[in-house]
VMD Tcl script that builds the backbone (N, CA, C; Angstrom):
set m [mol new atoms 504]
animate dup $m
set s [atomselect $m all]
$s set {name element resname resid chain x y z} {
  {N N UNK 1 A 4.887 10.323 -23.193}
  {CA C UNK 1 A 3.981 9.212 -23.000}
  {C C UNK 1 A 3.362 9.252 -21.596}
  {N N UNK 2 A 4.194 9.485 -20.590}
  {CA C UNK 2 A 3.700 9.539 -19.208}
  {C C UNK 2 A 2.729 10.705 -19.059}
  {N N UNK 3 A 3.018 11.821 -19.704}
  {CA C UNK 3 A 2.121 12.977 -19.609}
  {C C UNK 3 A 0.760 12.655 -20.227}
  {N N UNK 4 A 0.752 11.901 -21.317}
  {CA C UNK 4 A -0.509 11.518 -21.948}
  {C C UNK 4 A -1.309 10.596 -21.035}
  {N N UNK 5 A -0.635 9.671 -20.372}
  {CA C UNK 5 A -1.319 8.769 -19.435}
  {C C UNK 5 A -1.869 9.573 -18.257}
  {N N UNK 6 A -1.060 10.494 -17.720}
  {CA C UNK 6 A -1.517 11.347 -16.622}
  {C C UNK 6 A -2.735 12.169 -17.030}
  {N N UNK 7 A -2.702 12.718 -18.232}
  {CA C UNK 7 A -3.821 13.506 -18.735}
  {C C UNK 7 A -5.065 12.634 -18.924}
  {N N UNK 8 A -4.870 11.418 -19.429}
  {CA C UNK 8 A -5.983 10.490 -19.606}
  {C C UNK 8 A -6.626 10.140 -18.258}
  {N N UNK 9 A -5.805 9.885 -17.245}
  {CA C UNK 9 A -6.326 9.566 -15.910}
  {C C UNK 9 A -7.087 10.760 -15.349}
  {N N UNK 10 A -6.497 11.955 -15.472}
  {CA C UNK 10 A -7.150 13.162 -14.949}
  {C C UNK 10 A -8.476 13.425 -15.672}
  {N N UNK 11 A -8.484 13.265 -16.975}
  {CA C UNK 11 A -9.720 13.510 -17.735}
  {C C UNK 11 A -10.781 12.448 -17.462}
  {N N UNK 12 A -10.353 11.221 -17.282}
  {CA C UNK 12 A -11.309 10.164 -16.946}
  {C C UNK 12 A -11.916 10.423 -15.570}
  {N N UNK 13 A -11.080 10.828 -14.615}
  {CA C UNK 13 A -11.582 11.153 -13.273}
  {C C UNK 13 A -12.551 12.331 -13.338}
  {N N UNK 14 A -12.210 13.335 -14.136}
  {CA C UNK 14 A -13.100 14.496 -14.263}
  {C C UNK 14 A -14.402 14.114 -14.976}
  {N N UNK 15 A -14.306 13.283 -16.002}
  {CA C UNK 15 A -15.504 12.832 -16.707}
  {C C UNK 15 A -16.427 12.034 -15.798}
  {N N UNK 16 A -15.846 11.173 -14.969}
  {CA C UNK 16 A -16.682 10.422 -14.037}
  {C C UNK 16 A -17.296 11.349 -12.996}
  {N N UNK 17 A -16.560 12.399 -12.615}
  {CA C UNK 17 A -17.089 13.405 -11.690}
  {C C UNK 17 A -18.316 14.091 -12.288}
  {N N UNK 18 A -18.226 14.474 -13.543}
  {CA C UNK 18 A -19.346 15.128 -14.225}
  {C C UNK 18 A -20.556 14.184 -14.282}
  {N N UNK 19 A -20.321 12.919 -14.607}
  {CA C UNK 19 A -21.419 11.944 -14.627}
  {C C UNK 19 A -22.042 11.786 -13.239}
  {N N UNK 20 A -21.198 11.784 -12.201}
  {CA C UNK 20 A -21.706 11.690 -10.837}
  {C C UNK 20 A -22.552 12.885 -10.453}
  {N N UNK 21 A -22.101 14.070 -10.841}
  {CA C UNK 21 A -22.864 15.292 -10.542}
  {C C UNK 21 A -24.207 15.270 -11.286}
  {N N UNK 22 A -24.191 14.842 -12.545}
  {CA C UNK 22 A -25.449 14.732 -13.303}
  {C C UNK 22 A -26.389 13.747 -12.611}
  {N N UNK 23 A -25.844 12.622 -12.142}
  {CA C UNK 23 A -26.644 11.663 -11.398}
  {C C UNK 23 A -27.221 12.277 -10.130}
  {N N UNK 24 A -26.441 13.114 -9.448}
  {CA C UNK 24 A -26.928 13.796 -8.242}
  {C C UNK 24 A -28.054 14.773 -8.551}
  {N N UNK 25 A -27.938 15.477 -9.658}
  {CA C UNK 25 A -28.998 16.412 -10.060}
  {C C UNK 25 A -30.278 15.641 -10.399}
  {N N UNK 26 A -30.128 14.545 -11.138}
  {CA C UNK 26 A -31.297 13.727 -11.483}
  {C C UNK 26 A -31.925 13.145 -10.214}
  {N N UNK 27 A -31.082 12.690 -9.286}
  {CA C UNK 27 A -31.586 12.143 -8.024}
  {C C UNK 27 A -32.386 13.193 -7.260}
  {N N UNK 28 A -31.862 14.398 -7.182}
  {CA C UNK 28 A -32.547 15.479 -6.473}
  {C C UNK 28 A -33.890 15.791 -7.138}
  {N N UNK 29 A -33.890 15.883 -8.464}
  {CA C UNK 29 A -35.136 16.160 -9.185}
  {C C UNK 29 A -36.139 15.028 -8.987}
  {N N UNK 30 A -35.672 13.802 -9.022}
  {CA C UNK 30 A -36.550 12.645 -8.833}
  {C C UNK 30 A -37.190 12.660 -7.448}
  {N N UNK 31 A -36.401 12.941 -6.426}
  {CA C UNK 31 A -36.941 12.996 -5.064}
  {C C UNK 31 A -37.925 14.145 -4.922}
  {N N UNK 32 A -37.607 15.285 -5.522}
  {CA C UNK 32 A -38.503 16.441 -5.462}
  {C C UNK 32 A -39.842 16.119 -6.137}
  {N N UNK 33 A -39.783 15.557 -7.325}
  {CA C UNK 33 A -41.014 15.213 -8.067}
  {C C UNK 33 A -41.815 14.156 -7.310}
  {N N UNK 34 A -41.125 13.167 -6.775}
  {CA C UNK 34 A -41.817 12.121 -6.024}
  {C C UNK 34 A -42.492 12.679 -4.774}
  {N N UNK 35 A -41.822 13.623 -4.098}
  {CA C UNK 35 A -42.418 14.252 -2.915}
  {C C UNK 35 A -43.643 15.068 -3.298}
  {N N UNK 36 A -43.538 15.823 -4.381}
  {CA C UNK 36 A -44.705 16.581 -4.860}
  {C C UNK 36 A -45.863 15.645 -5.187}
  {N N UNK 37 A -45.562 14.565 -5.867}
  {CA C UNK 37 A -46.625 13.629 -6.241}
  {C C UNK 37 A -47.244 12.964 -5.013}
  {N N UNK 38 A -46.427 12.729 -3.985}
  {CA C UNK 38 A -46.947 12.102 -2.767}
  {C C UNK 38 A -47.933 13.024 -2.063}
  {N N UNK 39 A -47.594 14.313 -1.964}
  {CA C UNK 39 A -48.442 15.230 -1.209}
  {C C UNK 39 A -49.534 15.897 -2.045}
  {N N UNK 40 A -49.300 16.049 -3.328}
  {CA C UNK 40 A -50.317 16.669 -4.169}
  {C C UNK 40 A -51.201 15.640 -4.871}
  {N N UNK 41 A -50.607 14.521 -5.248}
  {CA C UNK 41 A -51.370 13.527 -5.984}
  {C C UNK 41 A -51.744 12.307 -5.167}
  {N N UNK 42 A -51.171 12.211 -3.985}
  {CA C UNK 42 A -51.500 11.079 -3.127}
  {C C UNK 42 A -50.670 9.826 -3.360}
  {N N UNK 43 A -49.896 9.779 -4.456}
  {CA C UNK 43 A -49.067 8.615 -4.752}
  {C C UNK 43 A -47.716 9.062 -5.289}
  {N N UNK 44 A -46.627 8.614 -4.654}
  {CA C UNK 44 A -45.302 8.954 -5.202}
  {C C UNK 44 A -44.987 8.078 -6.415}
  {N N UNK 45 A -43.897 8.385 -7.070}
  {CA C UNK 45 A -43.435 7.527 -8.157}
  {C C UNK 45 A -43.071 6.174 -7.569}
  {N N UNK 46 A -43.490 5.120 -8.201}
  {CA C UNK 46 A -43.245 3.769 -7.697}
  {C C UNK 46 A -41.765 3.434 -7.562}
  {N N UNK 47 A -41.009 3.856 -8.524}
  {CA C UNK 47 A -39.610 3.451 -8.622}
  {C C UNK 47 A -38.639 4.472 -8.023}
  {N N UNK 48 A -39.139 5.562 -7.464}
  {CA C UNK 48 A -38.262 6.663 -7.074}
  {C C UNK 48 A -37.253 6.286 -5.994}
  {N N UNK 49 A -37.650 5.509 -5.000}
  {CA C UNK 49 A -36.719 5.155 -3.927}
  {C C UNK 49 A -35.568 4.295 -4.444}
  {N N UNK 50 A -35.882 3.314 -5.264}
  {CA C UNK 50 A -34.831 2.447 -5.805}
  {C C UNK 50 A -33.881 3.214 -6.719}
  {N N UNK 51 A -34.448 3.989 -7.617}
  {CA C UNK 51 A -33.611 4.739 -8.545}
  {C C UNK 51 A -32.806 5.817 -7.825}
  {N N UNK 52 A -33.388 6.460 -6.822}
  {CA C UNK 52 A -32.649 7.465 -6.049}
  {C C UNK 52 A -31.460 6.816 -5.340}
  {N N UNK 53 A -31.640 5.616 -4.808}
  {CA C UNK 53 A -30.530 4.910 -4.165}
  {C C UNK 53 A -29.420 4.582 -5.146}
  {N N UNK 54 A -29.785 4.127 -6.330}
  {CA C UNK 54 A -28.781 3.815 -7.353}
  {C C UNK 54 A -28.073 5.078 -7.845}
  {N N UNK 55 A -28.816 6.161 -7.964}
  {CA C UNK 55 A -28.196 7.429 -8.369}
  {C C UNK 55 A -27.276 7.961 -7.273}
  {N N UNK 56 A -27.631 7.723 -6.009}
  {CA C UNK 56 A -26.745 8.132 -4.913}
  {C C UNK 56 A -25.447 7.326 -4.946}
  {N N UNK 57 A -25.558 6.028 -5.230}
  {CA C UNK 57 A -24.367 5.200 -5.391}
  {C C UNK 57 A -23.488 5.770 -6.507}
  {N N UNK 58 A -24.115 6.154 -7.611}
  {CA C UNK 58 A -23.377 6.737 -8.730}
  {C C UNK 58 A -22.699 8.036 -8.329}
  {N N UNK 59 A -23.449 8.896 -7.670}
  {CA C UNK 59 A -22.901 10.176 -7.217}
  {C C UNK 59 A -21.679 9.954 -6.344}
  {N N UNK 60 A -21.793 9.063 -5.390}
  {CA C UNK 60 A -20.703 8.824 -4.449}
  {C C UNK 60 A -19.473 8.251 -5.132}
  {N N UNK 61 A -19.637 7.163 -5.835}
  {CA C UNK 61 A -18.471 6.473 -6.390}
  {C C UNK 61 A -17.887 7.152 -7.619}
  {N N UNK 62 A -18.707 7.811 -8.427}
  {CA C UNK 62 A -18.158 8.471 -9.610}
  {C C UNK 62 A -17.410 9.753 -9.271}
  {N N UNK 63 A -17.742 10.375 -8.154}
  {CA C UNK 63 A -17.058 11.613 -7.764}
  {C C UNK 63 A -15.762 11.360 -6.996}
  {N N UNK 64 A -15.617 10.193 -6.405}
  {CA C UNK 64 A -14.438 9.890 -5.588}
  {C C UNK 64 A -13.092 10.101 -6.303}
  {N N UNK 65 A -12.884 9.564 -7.502}
  {CA C UNK 65 A -11.556 9.708 -8.121}
  {C C UNK 65 A -11.148 11.171 -8.362}
  {N N UNK 66 A -12.068 11.998 -8.815}
  {CA C UNK 66 A -11.726 13.402 -9.077}
  {C C UNK 66 A -11.434 14.146 -7.776}
  {N N UNK 67 A -12.229 13.869 -6.753}
  {CA C UNK 67 A -12.005 14.508 -5.461}
  {C C UNK 67 A -10.640 14.100 -4.913}
  {N N UNK 68 A -10.275 12.831 -5.051}
  {CA C UNK 68 A -8.955 12.365 -4.633}
  {C C UNK 68 A -7.871 13.033 -5.469}
  {N N UNK 69 A -8.093 13.145 -6.766}
  {CA C UNK 69 A -7.103 13.753 -7.658}
  {C C UNK 69 A -6.828 15.206 -7.295}
  {N N UNK 70 A -7.856 15.917 -6.882}
  {CA C UNK 70 A -7.696 17.328 -6.524}
  {C C UNK 70 A -7.303 17.523 -5.067}
  {N N UNK 71 A -7.188 16.436 -4.303}
  {CA C UNK 71 A -6.793 16.538 -2.906}
  {C C UNK 71 A -7.860 17.162 -2.027}
  {N N UNK 72 A -9.104 17.026 -2.407}
  {CA C UNK 72 A -10.201 17.644 -1.656}
  {C C UNK 72 A -10.903 16.645 -0.747}
  {N N UNK 73 A -10.280 15.516 -0.506}
  {CA C UNK 73 A -10.853 14.497 0.366}
  {C C UNK 73 A -10.596 14.863 1.832}
  {N N UNK 74 A -11.214 14.128 2.703}
  {CA C UNK 74 A -11.088 14.397 4.134}
  {C C UNK 74 A -9.707 13.958 4.614}
  {N N UNK 75 A -9.057 14.845 5.323}
  {CA C UNK 75 A -7.743 14.550 5.902}
  {C C UNK 75 A -7.740 15.002 7.355}
  {N N UNK 76 A -6.968 14.336 8.159}
  {CA C UNK 76 A -6.806 14.736 9.546}
  {C C UNK 76 A -5.484 15.489 9.627}
  {N N UNK 77 A -5.531 16.759 9.300}
  {CA C UNK 77 A -4.305 17.542 9.202}
  {C C UNK 77 A -3.747 17.971 10.543}
  {N N UNK 78 A -4.559 17.965 11.582}
  {CA C UNK 78 A -4.046 18.398 12.875}
  {C C UNK 78 A -2.914 17.480 13.332}
  {N N UNK 79 A -3.049 16.175 13.085}
  {CA C UNK 79 A -1.986 15.240 13.441}
  {C C UNK 79 A -0.746 15.471 12.585}
  {N N UNK 80 A -0.972 15.728 11.307}
  {CA C UNK 80 A 0.161 15.980 10.400}
  {C C UNK 80 A 0.910 17.247 10.788}
  {N N UNK 81 A 0.170 18.269 11.219}
  {CA C UNK 81 A 0.802 19.537 11.601}
  {C C UNK 81 A 1.536 19.432 12.928}
  {N N UNK 82 A 1.083 18.562 13.814}
  {CA C UNK 82 A 1.723 18.400 15.125}
  {C C UNK 82 A 2.943 17.492 15.076}
  {N N UNK 83 A 2.973 16.582 14.116}
  {CA C UNK 83 A 4.068 15.607 14.031}
  {C C UNK 83 A 5.309 16.250 13.413}
  {N N UNK 84 A 6.472 15.802 13.836}
  {CA C UNK 84 A 7.700 16.265 13.174}
  {C C UNK 84 A 7.732 15.799 11.717}
  {N N UNK 85 A 8.487 16.482 10.890}
  {CA C UNK 85 A 8.509 16.218 9.446}
  {C C UNK 85 A 8.777 14.751 9.094}
  {N N UNK 86 A 9.781 14.094 9.703}
  {CA C UNK 86 A 9.996 12.675 9.336}
  {C C UNK 86 A 8.792 11.794 9.681}
  {N N UNK 87 A 8.165 12.068 10.816}
  {CA C UNK 87 A 6.994 11.297 11.217}
  {C C UNK 87 A 5.816 11.580 10.278}
  {N N UNK 88 A 5.686 12.821 9.849}
  {CA C UNK 88 A 4.607 13.184 8.922}
  {C C UNK 88 A 4.775 12.450 7.595}
  {N N UNK 89 A 6.023 12.297 7.136}
  {CA C UNK 89 A 6.262 11.550 5.894}
  {C C UNK 89 A 5.881 10.077 6.064}
  {N N UNK 90 A 6.191 9.514 7.217}
  {CA C UNK 90 A 5.827 8.125 7.496}
  {C C UNK 90 A 4.306 7.995 7.534}
  {N N UNK 91 A 3.634 8.961 8.160}
  {CA C UNK 91 A 2.170 8.941 8.219}
  {C C UNK 91 A 1.569 9.046 6.818}
  {N N UNK 92 A 2.172 9.884 5.969}
  {CA C UNK 92 A 1.729 9.987 4.572}
  {C C UNK 92 A 1.873 8.644 3.855}
  {N N UNK 93 A 3.019 8.004 4.063}
  {CA C UNK 93 A 3.278 6.720 3.421}
  {C C UNK 93 A 2.282 5.660 3.899}
  {N N UNK 94 A 2.029 5.617 5.200}
  {CA C UNK 94 A 1.068 4.653 5.742}
  {C C UNK 94 A -0.327 4.932 5.187}
  {N N UNK 95 A -0.707 6.193 5.117}
  {CA C UNK 95 A -2.007 6.556 4.557}
  {C C UNK 95 A -2.131 6.160 3.098}
  {N N UNK 96 A -1.088 6.385 2.332}
  {CA C UNK 96 A -1.100 6.036 0.913}
  {C C UNK 96 A -1.176 4.518 0.728}
  {N N UNK 97 A -0.385 3.789 1.499}
  {CA C UNK 97 A -0.413 2.328 1.393}
  {C C UNK 97 A -1.778 1.771 1.821}
  {N N UNK 98 A -2.384 2.392 2.833}
  {CA C UNK 98 A -3.710 1.973 3.267}
  {C C UNK 98 A -4.729 2.216 2.156}
  {N N UNK 99 A -4.644 3.376 1.512}
  {CA C UNK 99 A -5.559 3.684 0.410}
  {C C UNK 99 A -5.388 2.686 -0.727}
  {N N UNK 100 A -4.155 2.380 -1.087}
  {CA C UNK 100 A -3.890 1.447 -2.183}
  {C C UNK 100 A -4.435 0.063 -1.840}
  {N N UNK 101 A -4.183 -0.397 -0.614}
  {CA C UNK 101 A -4.690 -1.708 -0.195}
  {C C UNK 101 A -6.220 -1.716 -0.200}
  {N N UNK 102 A -6.829 -0.649 0.327}
  {CA C UNK 102 A -8.285 -0.570 0.351}
  {C C UNK 102 A -8.858 -0.603 -1.057}
  {N N UNK 103 A -8.295 0.193 -1.964}
  {CA C UNK 103 A -8.804 0.238 -3.345}
  {C C UNK 103 A -8.697 -1.128 -4.017}
  {N N UNK 104 A -7.580 -1.812 -3.820}
  {CA C UNK 104 A -7.402 -3.130 -4.435}
  {C C UNK 104 A -8.399 -4.150 -3.882}
  {N N UNK 105 A -8.519 -4.201 -2.568}
  {CA C UNK 105 A -9.432 -5.167 -1.947}
  {C C UNK 105 A -10.878 -4.845 -2.304}
  {N N UNK 106 A -11.253 -3.565 -2.218}
  {CA C UNK 106 A -12.621 -3.173 -2.526}
  {C C UNK 106 A -12.952 -3.470 -3.981}
  {N N UNK 107 A -12.031 -3.141 -4.902}
  {CA C UNK 107 A -12.277 -3.392 -6.333}
  {C C UNK 107 A -12.438 -4.884 -6.589}
  {N N UNK 108 A -11.603 -5.700 -5.961}
  {CA C UNK 108 A -11.687 -7.153 -6.139}
  {C C UNK 108 A -13.023 -7.690 -5.639}
  {N N UNK 109 A -13.399 -7.292 -4.437}
  {CA C UNK 109 A -14.653 -7.777 -3.854}
  {C C UNK 109 A -15.865 -7.239 -4.630}
  {N N UNK 110 A -15.815 -5.973 -5.030}
  {CA C UNK 110 A -16.925 -5.385 -5.784}
  {C C UNK 110 A -17.064 -6.054 -7.150}
  {N N UNK 111 A -15.936 -6.420 -7.750}
  {CA C UNK 111 A -15.986 -7.112 -9.042}
  {C C UNK 111 A -16.674 -8.470 -8.882}
  {N N UNK 112 A -16.316 -9.208 -7.826}
  {CA C UNK 112 A -16.974 -10.488 -7.569}
  {C C UNK 112 A -18.471 -10.296 -7.317}
  {N N UNK 113 A -18.808 -9.288 -6.544}
  {CA C UNK 113 A -20.206 -8.993 -6.233}
  {C C UNK 113 A -20.975 -8.658 -7.508}
  {N N UNK 114 A -20.355 -7.850 -8.363}
  {CA C UNK 114 A -20.985 -7.484 -9.623}
  {C C UNK 114 A -21.138 -8.716 -10.523}
  {N N UNK 115 A -20.120 -9.557 -10.554}
  {CA C UNK 115 A -20.179 -10.774 -11.365}
  {C C UNK 115 A -21.288 -11.712 -10.911}
  {N N UNK 116 A -21.453 -11.844 -9.610}
  {CA C UNK 116 A -22.537 -12.679 -9.082}
  {C C UNK 116 A -23.890 -12.075 -9.463}
  {N N UNK 117 A -24.011 -10.763 -9.326}
  {CA C UNK 117 A -25.255 -10.075 -9.689}
  {C C UNK 117 A -25.569 -10.290 -11.166}
  {N N UNK 118 A -24.545 -10.241 -12.008}
  {CA C UNK 118 A -24.724 -10.474 -13.444}
  {C C UNK 118 A -25.184 -11.907 -13.702}
  {N N UNK 119 A -24.562 -12.862 -12.998}
  {CA C UNK 119 A -24.874 -14.273 -13.259}
  {C C UNK 119 A -26.292 -14.648 -12.850}
  {N N UNK 120 A -26.840 -13.988 -11.847}
  {CA C UNK 120 A -28.215 -14.310 -11.438}
  {C C UNK 120 A -29.224 -13.312 -11.995}
  {N N UNK 121 A -28.749 -12.393 -12.834}
  {CA C UNK 121 A -29.616 -11.391 -13.458}
  {C C UNK 121 A -30.401 -10.612 -12.394}
  {N N UNK 122 A -29.661 -10.137 -11.385}
  {CA C UNK 122 A -30.267 -9.444 -10.242}
  {C C UNK 122 A -30.911 -8.126 -10.664}
  {N N UNK 123 A -32.098 -7.896 -10.109}
  {CA C UNK 123 A -32.859 -6.678 -10.407}
  {C C UNK 123 A -33.454 -6.124 -9.128}
  {N N UNK 124 A -33.859 -4.845 -9.162}
  {CA C UNK 124 A -34.511 -4.245 -8.003}
  {C C UNK 124 A -35.901 -4.852 -7.845}
  {N N UNK 125 A -36.435 -4.737 -6.642}
  {CA C UNK 125 A -37.709 -5.393 -6.319}
  {C C UNK 125 A -38.903 -4.799 -7.046}
  {N N UNK 126 A -39.050 -3.489 -7.003}
  {CA C UNK 126 A -40.275 -2.857 -7.492}
  {C C UNK 126 A -40.235 -2.585 -8.990}
  {N N UNK 127 A -39.152 -1.974 -9.446}
  {CA C UNK 127 A -39.131 -1.539 -10.840}
  {C C UNK 127 A -38.282 -2.408 -11.752}
  {N N UNK 128 A -37.682 -3.449 -11.216}
  {CA C UNK 128 A -36.883 -4.411 -11.999}
  {C C UNK 128 A -35.736 -3.762 -12.762}
  {N N UNK 129 A -35.074 -2.798 -12.128}
  {CA C UNK 129 A -33.891 -2.179 -12.739}
  {C C UNK 129 A -32.740 -3.169 -12.614}
  {N N UNK 130 A -32.068 -3.427 -13.717}
  {CA C UNK 130 A -30.919 -4.326 -13.734}
  {C C UNK 130 A -29.814 -3.754 -12.845}
  {N N UNK 131 A -29.261 -4.552 -11.936}
  {CA C UNK 131 A -28.331 -4.032 -10.936}
  {C C UNK 131 A -26.850 -4.109 -11.312}
  {N N UNK 132 A -26.441 -5.076 -12.095}
  {CA C UNK 132 A -25.009 -5.227 -12.321}
  {C C UNK 132 A -24.357 -4.018 -12.989}
  {N N UNK 133 A -25.017 -3.298 -13.906}
  {CA C UNK 133 A -24.339 -2.111 -14.460}
  {C C UNK 133 A -24.073 -1.040 -13.383}
  {N N UNK 134 A -24.977 -0.919 -12.433}
  {CA C UNK 134 A -24.773 0.043 -11.351}
  {C C UNK 134 A -23.649 -0.420 -10.435}
  {N N UNK 135 A -23.573 -1.734 -10.230}
  {CA C UNK 135 A -22.516 -2.290 -9.384}
  {C C UNK 135 A -21.147 -2.181 -10.041}
  {N N UNK 136 A -21.112 -2.111 -11.353}
  {CA C UNK 136 A -19.842 -1.976 -12.070}
  {C C UNK 136 A -19.166 -0.636 -11.761}
  {N N UNK 137 A -19.936 0.322 -11.291}
  {CA C UNK 137 A -19.376 1.631 -10.942}
  {C C UNK 137 A -18.379 1.502 -9.790}
  {N N UNK 138 A -18.645 0.591 -8.858}
  {CA C UNK 138 A -17.784 0.472 -7.674}
  {C C UNK 138 A -16.359 0.017 -8.015}
  {N N UNK 139 A -16.154 -1.105 -8.720}
  {CA C UNK 139 A -14.767 -1.455 -9.048}
  {C C UNK 139 A -14.113 -0.448 -9.989}
  {N N UNK 140 A -14.898 0.112 -10.923}
  {CA C UNK 140 A -14.355 1.149 -11.804}
  {C C UNK 140 A -13.815 2.317 -10.986}
  {N N UNK 141 A -14.586 2.769 -10.016}
  {CA C UNK 141 A -14.189 3.900 -9.186}
  {C C UNK 141 A -12.932 3.592 -8.379}
  {N N UNK 142 A -12.882 2.407 -7.786}
  {CA C UNK 142 A -11.721 2.055 -6.960}
  {C C UNK 142 A -10.459 1.904 -7.809}
  {N N UNK 143 A -10.597 1.326 -8.986}
  {CA C UNK 143 A -9.423 1.213 -9.863}
  {C C UNK 143 A -8.968 2.582 -10.351}
  {N N UNK 144 A -9.913 3.463 -10.625}
  {CA C UNK 144 A -9.548 4.823 -11.030}
  {C C UNK 144 A -8.901 5.574 -9.867}
  {N N UNK 145 A -9.395 5.382 -8.650}
  {CA C UNK 145 A -8.754 5.981 -7.466}
  {C C UNK 145 A -7.326 5.465 -7.323}
  {N N UNK 146 A -7.134 4.179 -7.567}
  {CA C UNK 146 A -5.797 3.588 -7.504}
  {C C UNK 146 A -4.880 4.226 -8.546}
  {N N UNK 147 A -5.375 4.393 -9.761}
  {CA C UNK 147 A -4.569 5.045 -10.805}
  {C C UNK 147 A -4.259 6.494 -10.459}
  {N N UNK 148 A -5.235 7.191 -9.892}
  {CA C UNK 148 A -5.012 8.587 -9.475}
  {C C UNK 148 A -3.919 8.638 -8.423}
  {N N UNK 149 A -3.993 7.744 -7.440}
  {CA C UNK 149 A -2.978 7.740 -6.392}
  {C C UNK 149 A -1.612 7.390 -6.958}
  {N N UNK 150 A -1.535 6.400 -7.832}
  {CA C UNK 150 A -0.255 6.033 -8.435}
  {C C UNK 150 A 0.294 7.167 -9.292}
  {N N UNK 151 A -0.583 7.927 -9.889}
  {CA C UNK 151 A -0.173 9.089 -10.681}
  {C C UNK 151 A 0.508 10.140 -9.810}
  {N N UNK 152 A 0.054 10.245 -8.572}
  {CA C UNK 152 A 0.635 11.215 -7.644}
  {C C UNK 152 A 1.826 10.655 -6.874}
  {N N UNK 153 A 2.097 9.377 -7.009}
  {CA C UNK 153 A 3.206 8.759 -6.288}
  {C C UNK 153 A 2.784 8.386 -4.879}
  {N N UNK 154 A 3.763 8.314 -3.976}
  {CA C UNK 154 A 3.442 7.887 -2.614}
  {C C UNK 154 A 2.918 9.025 -1.750}
  {N N UNK 155 A 2.992 10.239 -2.230}
  {CA C UNK 155 A 2.446 11.363 -1.475}
  {C C UNK 155 A 0.980 11.538 -1.833}
  {N N UNK 156 A 0.146 11.813 -0.842}
  {CA C UNK 156 A -1.265 12.046 -1.164}
  {C C UNK 156 A -1.429 13.365 -1.909}
  {N N UNK 157 A -2.380 13.427 -2.844}
  {CA C UNK 157 A -2.637 14.685 -3.545}
  {C C UNK 157 A -3.086 15.751 -2.555}
  {N N UNK 158 A -2.516 16.928 -2.652}
  {CA C UNK 158 A -2.889 18.016 -1.749}
  {C C UNK 158 A -3.692 19.056 -2.507}
  {N N UNK 159 A -4.673 19.603 -1.818}
  {CA C UNK 159 A -5.517 20.626 -2.430}
  {C C UNK 159 A -4.737 21.924 -2.548}
  {N N UNK 160 A -4.969 22.613 -3.632}
  {CA C UNK 160 A -4.407 23.956 -3.783}
  {C C UNK 160 A -5.400 24.917 -3.165}
  {N N UNK 161 A -4.980 25.602 -2.109}
  {CA C UNK 161 A -5.898 26.481 -1.380}
  {C C UNK 161 A -5.743 27.909 -1.875}
  {N N UNK 162 A -6.865 28.536 -2.068}
  {CA C UNK 162 A -6.861 29.953 -2.438}
  {C C UNK 162 A -6.595 30.766 -1.185}
  {N N UNK 163 A -6.143 32.002 -1.317}
  {CA C UNK 163 A -5.858 32.833 -0.138}
  {C C UNK 163 A -7.076 33.061 0.743}
  {N N UNK 164 A -8.274 33.012 0.169}
  {CA C UNK 164 A -9.476 33.283 0.966}
  {C C UNK 164 A -10.044 32.034 1.615}
  {N N UNK 165 A -9.508 30.874 1.265}
  {CA C UNK 165 A -10.052 29.622 1.785}
  {C C UNK 165 A -9.472 29.322 3.161}
  {N N UNK 166 A -10.336 28.925 4.055}
  {CA C UNK 166 A -9.894 28.559 5.400}
  {C C UNK 166 A -9.325 27.151 5.392}
  {N N UNK 167 A -8.258 26.935 6.139}
  {CA C UNK 167 A -7.704 25.593 6.295}
  {C C UNK 167 A -8.501 24.874 7.367}
  {N N UNK 168 A -8.813 23.652 7.080}
  {CA C UNK 168 A -9.599 22.860 8.043}
  {C C UNK 168 A -8.681 21.898 8.747}
}
mol reanalyze $m
mol bondsrecalc $m
mol representation Tube
mol addrep $m
């Protein structure tokens, strides 16, 4: 049962990663087309800036859980390498607890923000894109990050480095 839950969390994180990457590709294409239209046609796409911002939000938040799951997030390893082993374990624990607290607080606040946006039917200024579905990505991402971290326990996920990869 636990293995199925772990697999579900990993696959959900990977699926959100794929959606984030697709959003990044669409964002890049949109900016490229808008730039071409600005310089060749004299007018960019009206909605390109708003949609590019929303796609960037998607790229950022949808990729976070998978990156955390694979241990490819930013770490300050120089301090960990300099500290004695017991101190390094304490630093790991503090980092993990900080991540858990951040994810919980951020998810709670983002959920309230999304709920308010839903209640007032908030939309973008120029193209009237409905905002609450995009805002729903933030609490989803933080809760998935929390599940990923809980799946790994109190130790942060570590990246598996290939022999040719440089340690940073």
